[in-house]
Structure formats: structure tokens, C-alpha cells
N, C-alpha and C positions, 0 to 999 in steps of 0.2 A: 525632612519637615525644611519650614519658612522662616524668618527670620522672628516670626510674635512665635515660633514651636509648635505651629499647626501642620499638622501632618501635607504633604500637597500631591492630593486626593489625584489630579490632574493627571498624576504619571502613574499613581497603577496600574496595574493588571485589572481587565477590565472584571467583576463578581460573578459569580454561576450562573447567577442569575441574567443576567446582561448580557453574559455568552450566550445561553440558550437564546436569547431573543436574538442575538444575530446569526445564530444558525440557523434559525425558523425563515426571516429576514432572508437568506442568504438561495435556504432553498426552494423559499418561493418565485426567486430568482432566476436560480438553474431551470425551474421548470417552467419557466417563463421565454428564454434563449431558443433560437432558432434551431432548427436543425445540423444546418453544414455549419454555425458555429460550434456548437455541444462536441459535435463532432473531429472537428478543427484541434479544438482542447483537450477532445478526447485520445487522442491521436498523441498528442504533447506528452500529453502526463505519461501513454504508455513507450514513449522515448524516454520520457527522465530518468521513468522505471528501471528501464533498462538499466542504462545508462547507471544508476544506482548500482544494479547488480554487477554489471561490470567494475564497477570498481572492487565492490564487494566482495568477488569470485576472485578477484589480485592481492586483493590483503592476508586473502585466507591463504593463498596460495606457498606451499613451505615454508608456515611458521614454525619459530622450533620455540614459541613461547609458552604450547601451553594449551589443551581444548578451551575451555572455557576463558581463557582470557584475547586468546586467535576470533575465534566469536565471538565477538562482545568488538573485537575492534572490528574486524569484518559488519555489525552491523549498524557500531558510526558508522562506518564507507559507506552503507547501504542508506541509509537515512540522505545521502543527495538528493537518494530520486524525485520524495514528501518536501526536503525541504524546495526545491525547483519546482510542485507542485503548487507549492503556494506560495512561495513568496515570487515568481515568474510566472504563476497563472495561469491554469490546467485542470481538464474535466477528468477528474480521477470516480471510477466507480465504486468502490471500496470508500472513499472519504463521501459521496456522495451518501452514503447509506444514510449520512443524519437526515437526507432531505425529510423522510418518515417524521422530525416532529412537524412540518408542514402540512403533513397530509391528515395528521391523529390533530391537527387546529384547524381542519378545513379550510387550510388558504390553499390547498394542494386536492388534484383527484388522487385516485388511485391508480387511473389508465395516465397520467400525464406525469404519475412518477417511475412509471412501470416501462414509458416512450422516450422518456427521459436514461434512465437507468440502462435499454436499450440501445442507441445511441452512443452512449457514453464509453460504453463495455466494447462495445466490438471498434469503438478510435483506439480504445489501450489496448488492446489486440492489433492493431496494425503497426502502432504507435513502438509498439514492443519488436513486431518482429521486423520491422525495419531495423531496430537495434541486432539483431542478428543476424541479417544479411550485410551488415558494415562494420560489422566485427570479423566474422569471416571474411568478408574483399579486405576488410585492413590487414588479416591473420594476424591476430591480436590472442590468437589461442596460443597460436606460436610461441610465446614470449615465454621464456629461463627454455628452454628446450623443451618445449612444447604444456609441464606441470602445467602451466595455466586452460590449456587445456583437456589437461587429464583430470585437475579441478573442476571442471566444469559440467564435464561428461561423469563423472561422479555425482558431482548435484544435485545433477536430471538424476541419473539413476537410481540418485535413493528414495526422491521423491514418486516414483512412480513405483516403486515397491511396496511399498507405507498402500496398507489396506484404509476400502473409503470409510472406515470411520473415522477410521485413524485421523484423516487426512482433516475431514470434516468436524472432529475436538478442537485439534490444530489453529483451520481453519477459521473458529468464531474466537480463540483468542488473541488471533495474528488481528482479527479487526475490531475487535475487543481497544488494544494496544492502537492502531495507527489510528482509531478515532480519538477516542482519546487523545492522542500530537494536537489533531489540527484538532480537536476540541477547545486544548492548553494554548492552539498555539492560536486563536483565534482569542486568546484572552489578552494577548499580547501585542503592546500599542507601538513597536518599535520592531525591527527586522530584526534588533538582534535578541528581543524578547522570543519573535516567533520559533528562529532557529536553535540558539537553546531549549524551546520548550517542544519542539521536535523530534531532538535528538536520543533521548531516553529512551520514550518508550516504542522507537524504530528499534533503535539495537538490543533492546531486551525480545523482541517477537522472535527478530532475523538469529541472535544469541539462541532461542530456544530452539530454535526450527519449527515455528509456529510457520503458516501455509497461507499464504498471501493467493490469491488470484491473476491477476497483473507480474505480481515479481512471477507467478508460477506461467505465463505468459510468452515472458522472454528465458529462464533457465532451464526449461523442460525442454522447445524446439531449439535452441542452442548446445541438446547434447544430443538432441535429434539429427542436427546436422553437423556434430561431432564424431556421433555414428559410426561413424563411413569412411572413417580414417583408424585402418589397421593397428598400428602402433599403438594409439591413445587406446582401441576395443580392448584388448588385450591385457587393458590391464584395472581394464574396469568392467563388475557381470554387469551385461545391460538386457539381460535377458528379458524385464518390464520396458524394458524403455520404446516404448514402442506410441506410434497413433492411440492406440485405445488406449493404451497403460494415460498417455497424455489426456484425452478428453476426462477419462476416469476420476483424472486426478481434480481436473477442472473443476469438474460438476460439484463435487467433494466440498473444494474451498470454497469455493463460491457461496454455496448453502449456506456452507460455516461460517465467512465473510461477512454477509446479509446476516444472520443468527446474530454476531457479536458486533458489527455496527451498530443494523439497523437496533437492534430487540434490546439488547443489554447497555447501550451507548445512549442512542437516540430514546425509544422509546421511555426511559429509565428516568431521564435529564426532563421531559415530556410532561410526564408524573409529577415529576417532583417540583418544577419551575413553572411549567406552561398549560394545563391543565384551567379551566376557567372555574370564574372561583364559586358559582356557586355547585363546582364537586368537590371542593377542596371541604374534607373534613373536621 
């Protein structure tokens, strides 16, 4: 409140309708970006999400705090990835599912949307794999007498053991939460607003074991890289941890992510706030 008792609206978060307009405008800008900048920013986002996954794996290793609390803390740690994407600036395929709002408003063509998604998706994959390579070379997985490596292997094996349909629906839930994190972060006016907005939805999707395609571009290749260590493999059933299992998980999580982010968040909010006035009942 100011000295006259009136609310200081300039410091308030953006209203949902304003967020919708901002997200649509940013979607148009993303679609117009050149292929090389989009790819490089995609690599950065994949690396950022990979770093969040590295920290989450570490936090979840050898915890004595109980199942739920440990997973929640790991989820908070994982939110580092999306914080870096949003604050530092990068292009994340799952967050870019919100670009459908610009397509629905006929400001971006479907072809341009698919082109942007494809470039960013490949960039995300390269970035995530770069973190796998670096943490392997750094010997990160040997921490805590290789307990960290054992955790990483178990995470990957558990993901590839899931049926396609299970991964698909977990993918819907994961990206609904991720896109809601991006949505409410867009509503923040300060860096602190944005960070605080990102953490709860991201922590929720990780704690609940939902499936995020870009995160899995790190988690499962990390497991594949560790599968060759006989000491680690002896402690985990890795029969499902194969390249085929990875690709099946990636296909299912990607499709689910598109439904969760593009439809359950993007199209729903477009319908509510951005439909042309002559279509409103």
C-alpha cells in the first residue's frame, strides 16, 4: 500500500489474462528466432535440466528422511534446472509447448511451431548428453563410495521398466506442472518472484515420479553409461535399461508432455483469455 492507502499495483504480479498475452507474444518471438540461436539456447536448456538432475540425484542418495520428504527435497534440488532456463535464458522443448497459444491465435503457423520444437528438442538432447559426458569424466558418480552412481542407475532402470501408457500419462502430469511453473513465473516481476514461483510445481512433478522428456534425456543415458560398471549393475535390475527402452520412454514422455503442456495449459488458457471476442459466448 502507498501512503494514501491505495494498492501499489505496479509491484503486483501480472494477472492471468496479462500472462496469457505475454506467453503468446513470446511464442511468436520464439517462432521467428533463427535456427542457430534456437539450437544453441536449446543446448543450454538441456544442460541446465541435466545439472538440476545431477543435483537431485545427489540429494536423494542415502537419505534417512523417509520416502516422501526425500523425493520432495530432490524435487526442490531439480528445480535448479528450470530456474536456470527461465532466469538465465534458454529454450526448453517442454516449456515451448506453450507456443500453441500463438498458433491458436493464428500468429504462428503450425509448420513454424513444429520447426521450432524440432530444433529445440535436438538442442535439448545434445545439452543433456553433454552433462552425462562431463559428470562421467568428472567421476561424479563415484561420490559416497559410488552410492551416487547406484542411485543414478536405479533411477534410469526404474524409468525404462515403466509401460508406455504409464509413462505417457506421467508425462502429461509432468509437463502440466512444468508449464504451470513457466506460466506463474511469467507473472512475476522480479527475479525472486520467478524463482519462488518455479520451485513448488517442479518439486511436485519430481516428487511424484512424473516423466519429463528432457530430464530423461539425462537420466536414462546416465544410467546407460553406468550400466557397464559391474559393481553398480550387481545392485540393480538393469534388464530394461537398453537403448530401445530409452527410446520407448522418450517417445511416451514426449507425447505426454505435449498433451500436458500444449493442451492442458496452453490451449485451455488460450480458450479462456485469448479467443477472439466474437467467439466468446
